[in-house]
N, C-alpha and C positions, 0 to 999 in steps of 0.2 A: 756285529757278527752277521755274516751273510753266507756262511757255509758250515758244514758239519765235518769235523775231523774224524776220519774213520781209522786211520793207522799210519804206519810209516814203513817204507821199504828203503830204497836209496834216498827217497824224499818223502815228505808228508803227503798223504793222499786224503783229499776232501771231496765231499759231495756238495756241489754248488746249489744253494737254495733255489735259484731261479730255474734249475733243471730238475727240481724235486718232483715235478709233475710228469716227468718223462718216464716214470715207472722204473722198476728194478727187480732184481732177482737175488735172493740169498739161498745158496745151495751148499750141500755137503753131507757127508755121512753122519750117522748118529754119533754124538759125543765129540764132534770136532769144533764146536764153538758157535753154532748158528744162533743159539739163544742170546749169547753175548752180543753178537753183531746186531740182532734185532733190538736189544736194549739200547745199544749205542745210538742206533738210528732213531729210535723212539725218543730218547732223551734229547738228542740233537734237534729234532723237529720241534719238540715241546719248548726248548729253550729259545727257539726262533719265534715262538708264539703260534705254531701250527698245531691244531688238534690232530690226534692220532686215534685210529681204531684198529685193534688187533686182538686176536684170540690167544688165550693162555691155555694151551693144550696140556702141558705137563704140570702146571702150577707154579713154575719157577719165575715166569715173567712178572707175576704180581710183586716180586721184590722191588720193582720200580717205585712202589709206594713208600719204601723204607730206605733211609740213608745207609750207605755201605760203611764198611769198617776198613781203615787203612792198615796195610801190613807191608812187610818188606818186599814181597813179590810185586804188589801193585805199585809201590813207591818206585821200584826199579824200572818197571815198564813205563810209568809216567815220565821218568827222567830220560829213558831211551827215546821215547817218541817226541818228547819236548812239549808237553801240554802245559801251557803257562798258567792257566786259571783253574787247574784241577782241584776239586774239593768234594768230599763225600756229601751227598745231598739226596733228598727224596724228590720225586716228581709228583705233580698233582694228578691223581688217579681217580677215575670213576669205575666202579666194578659193576658188571652186568652178568646176568645168568638167565638163560632161557627157562630154567626150572625154578628160578626165584629163591634159591637157597643160599648161594654164596655171592649174591650181587642183586642189584635192582632187577626186577622182572623185565624181560624183553618180550613184547607182544606185537602182533599185527593181526588184522582181521583175515578171515578166510577169503573174502572178496579181494583184498589187496594182494594176497599171496598168489591168487590166480590158479586156474585149473591145470596149467601145464606143469608148474612146479609141484603142485599137489600130486599129479600123476607120477612125477619122478620120485617124490618122497614115498608114495604108497607102492611104488614098483608095479604100476599097472601096465597091462599090455595095450596094444593099439585100440582094440575094441572097447576095453574098459575105459580108456582115456577119452574115447569118443562119447561114451555115456556121461562121463563127468563133465565134458563140455556142454552137453545138453542140460545137465543139472544147473550149471552156472547160468546158462542163457535163460532157462525157465525162471530162475530166481530173479534175474534182472527184469524180465518182462512182467512178472507178477509183483514186483516191488518188495521182494522178500530179502531182508538184510541177512547176509551170511557173515556173522561175526565170530562164532566159535564152532567147535566140532559138533556140538549138539544141534546147531542150526543146519549144518551140512547133513547130518544124519536125518533130521526131520524132513528136509527137502527130498532126500533119497527115498524115504518112506512114502512121501507124497507121490513121487514119480512112480514108485512100484505099485501103489494103489490105483493110480490113474494111467497105467502104462498104455492103454489103448488110445486114449485121447492124446497123450504126450507123443506116442509113436506116430500118430497121424499128423501131428503138427511139426515135430522136430526131426523125426527119423526113428528107426526101430530102436526100442529100448528092451534089452533082454533082461529078464529077472535074474538070470545067472550072473550077468555083469554087475547088476545092482548089489547082489549078495556078495560078490567078490570085493566090491568097493567097501561095503559095510564091514567085512572081515578085516580088510586092510586098515580101515579107520580104527577098529578095535585094537589091532596090534600097535598102531601109532599111539593110541591113548594109553595102553599099558606101558609103553616105553617112556611116558611122560610128555609126549608131544602136545597134549591138550593144553599144557601150561603156556604154550607159545601163542595160541590163538585166542583172541579176545580183546577187550579194551580195559584201560586206555592203551592205544597203539603207540608204538615208539615214534616220536617226532625227530626228524633228522637234525633239527636245530639243537637238540639236546646232546648230540655227539659231536657238535662243532663249537663247543664252548671254550672260552678262555678263563683261566683262573684269575683271581683278583690280582695276583702278582704279575699278570701279563703273559704268563706261560700258557701254552696250549694244553688242554686237558688230554690225558692219555686214557682212552676208554678201553678197558680190558674185558673181553667176553670170557667168563670162566667156562672152559670147554673140556675139562678132564673127564666128565661124564658124557657130555654131548658128542665127543669124538667117537664114542662107542656106537653111535648111530650115524655113520658116515654120510648117508644120503641127506639126513636132516641137517647135519652140520654144514655140508657144502651147499645145500639148497638155501639155507638161511643166509650165508655170506653172499651167495649169488643174488638173492632177492635184495639184500641191502645195497650191494653194488649197483644193481639196476635202479633202485629207488634214488640213489645219489645221481645217477646219470639222467634220469627223467625229471627230477625235481629241481636240481641246481641250474641256474642260468648260465649262459655262455659268458665267459670272462676273458678268453684268450690266454696269452702267456703273462703271468703275474711275476712279481719279484720273488714270491714264494707261494707254495700251494695253500689252498684253503683247508684242505684235509688230506691226510695220508692214510691209506687203507692197506693193511697187511693181510694177505690171504695165506695163512699158514696151512701146511699139509695140502698143498695145491693138487697133488696127485689124486686126491679124493674127488675133486671136481672133474678133472680131465680123463680119469680112468675109464668111465663108462658113459661119457657124454655123447649125445646124438649129434650127427653131422650138422643138422639145421641149427641146433642150439649152440654148437661150437662156433659156427659162422657168426652168429649174433654176439657171442661173447667176444670174439675177435674184434668185432666192430665197436662194441662198447669200450673195450680197453683202448682202442685207437682214438676214440672220440672223447672219452671222459676227461682226458687231460685238459681239453679246452674249457671244462667246467671247473678247473682248478683242483682236480683230484689226482693224486699220485697213487698208483697201485703197485704194491711190492709183493711178489709171489715168493713163497718159501717152500722148498721141497728138498728131497735128498739128491736127486739127479736132475740135471738140466733137461734131459730128454723126457722128464715127466710133463714138461710144458710143450704144447704143440708149436711147431716151427713158426707159424704165423703170429702167435702170441709172443713167443720168445724173441722174435725179431723186433718187437716194440719195447723191449726192456733195456733201456739205455745204461742203467747203473747196475753193476754186477759185483757181488762178493761171493767168491767161490772158495769154500773150505775143502778140506781133503776128501778125496774119493778113494775107496779101496777097490782095486781092479782084480777081484778074485774070480769072477765069472765072465763069460763072454758079454753079457749085458753090461756088467760094470766096465769092461774095457771099451765098449761102445760109448758109454756115458762119459768116460774120460776123453775120448776123441771128440765127442760132441762139445764138451765144455771147452776143450782146447781150441776148437775151431771158431768159437763164438767171441773170442777175445781179439783185440787188436794186437798183432805180434810185437813182441819186444825181443830184439836180437840177443839180449843178455839172458833170456829165460827160455828154457825148453818147457813149455807149458804142460805138455802131455806127461812129461817125466815128473815135474815139480808137484803136480796135483796129488800124486800118490805119496809124496814125501813131506807134505805140509804137517807141521806139528799142531797140537791143539792151541787155538788162539792165533793161528796164522791163516792167511787167506790170500788168494789172488784177487786183486781189486782193479776195476776199471770203471771210471765214472766219466760223465760228459763234462767237458771243459768249455772254454769260451767258444762261442758260435756253435755249440752243440756237438763238437767233435769229440769222439771217445778217445781217452788217453791210452797209450800203450799199457798193457797189463803190468802191474807191479806186485811183486811178492812182499806182503806187508804183515807186520805184527799189529793186531787189532787193539784199539784203545780199550782200557778197562772202563766199564760203566761206573757212574758215580753212585749208583744205588746198590742195594744188596743183591748179590748173585746167588739167589736161592729163594725158596718158598717163604711165605709169611705164616705166622701162627694164626689161629682162629681169633684170638684176642685182638691182634693187629688188624685182621680183616674187618672185624666189627667196628674198630675205631675208625677205619677208613670210611666205612659205610655211614657211620654216625655223623661224619663231617659233611656228607653230601646232602644237598637240598633236593636232589632228584627223588629220593625215597618217598617224600610226601606226595609226589605226583603219580608215581607208578606202583607203589606197594599195594594199594587197595584196588582190587579188580572191580570194574563196572559191568553190570549186567542189565542193559536196557532192552526194550522190546525189540525183538528181531524175528527171524523166520520161524523159530520154534514156537514162540508165543502167538504169532499171527496165524500159523496153521492150526494150532490148538484152539484158538478162538473161532476159526472157521468151522471146526468140527462141532463146537458147542452151539454155534448160531444156526447151522444148517437144519438140525431137527426141529428147532423152534419155528424157523421160517416155513418149513414144510407143513408143520401142524397148523400154523396160521392160514396157510393157503388152502388146506383141506377144509377147515371150518368155514372159510369164506366162500368156498365153492369154486371161485375163480378170482384171480387178482383184480384189484380195482383198476379201472381205466385211468390212464394218466390224465391228470388235470391240465397239464401243459401240452401245447401243440407239439406233436412228434417232429423231430428235426428231419430235414430232407435226407435223401439217401446218401448223397455225397458228404454232407456235413456229418452224418452219423459214422461213416467210414473213417473220416479224418479225425474227428474230435470225440467220437464215442457217444454213449448215452448213459443213463443211470445203471444199466446192466453190465456194460463192458467198456473196456478202454478203446480209444481210437488209435489209429496208426501213429499219429504224431505223438501222442502221450506215451505209447509203448516205446517208440524210438528214442524219445527224450530220456526216459528212465534208463534205457539200455546204455545210451552214450554216457550218461552221468556216472553209471557204475563202472563202465570201462575205464574211465579216467582214474578211478581209485586203484586199479590193479597195476602194481608197479612192474611186474616182470613181463606182462604181455607185450607192452609197447617197446620196452628196452631190449628184450632178448629174443623175442619170437617174431618181431617185425610187424605186429598188428598195430594199427593206429589206435592211439589212446582216445 
């Protein structure tokens, strides 16, 4: 099997595996069958042995973990489409959850997340974002590990207490800006965002696994609560996509993707994105396919996706759109214009007439040429089309070996502990100096002036040591290099 059967119009419509990394779009109004199309694609890639990562926003995608039940309607559709090997079956599923309640905890460190995505999540203005940049740079220079929100808060307090010295070295730090960042951190913590930052951090290899059966694992991010914090939701997916782009090696065009990444509710990413960030997202989407990653956006309207991104999505499944408002009518025209014309189909008219479970489909065929749009009935998924029970969810989690690795949080020495230790040591050192009258003379010969600048001495770091630490920590930040153009 080298393709994924999507549905049938006048002929069967399939997505060729070798063009699975050319990205795609699943669009349509609420209740028109987008979730079913996502399930069909996820099952298809999994059966090819391709791992999948997708968010479960409504809770119904988790049905992939449970075999479906045959009925007359499904049996009739299977016969109409002509699916030769159809059988109800479950897919291998790994459940994840940023809050650690309905899946394995997903974590990353504050340093890896980076100041720019933090500024977006915290909704900081330009001045406050500049102060946050200073905080991260100071932490790098001083060797302070930023692992969780407590570490970030500790460094913010340190910056506030030493604002005169910090301002002289890095630029003006306003106490009002520091206070605003602290308040934003408190809001994020109250919303449960603190569960996301810490260790053990997510390893990308753990979302690119194959089941013992040879099928690709379907990684589902439980997002029914996360979606209530739209900036955190979209920023997390953006961070993960950037990590994939920066970490995976170049592989060119493969016979099938190494991973397929579904970005559901894509309008939450593009609705308030800054121009500079949008430009980098466009670049990542264009280049990540050479890393063997296919990105599939899912949204209600095609015009939720910027034109430069939309133009890179070669595989399209367009469900019904309802043209009630001028914006809806514009969305219909936009969708119609993005398909290769079919003289037998009036796309602009048909989009409003599609029934639930029907879609306009166009995929890349041989030599990467998009096929003329086809009005097709979508294949039924083999899994359950609906939510799973809590008992079933716990059974899926119990079968996973990833829980042993991620369930228990690790709290090693980081910025908070290091700064606390400095506070304890400083008074003792001052007292010892007072008793001695003056510091003892160094027993070793003082280094030369140039050597001291480059390599430091016992009292302070040298230029080379500072720069080495800074560059090492920059390499850990996923989003900075991939999305904002800074060198890692």
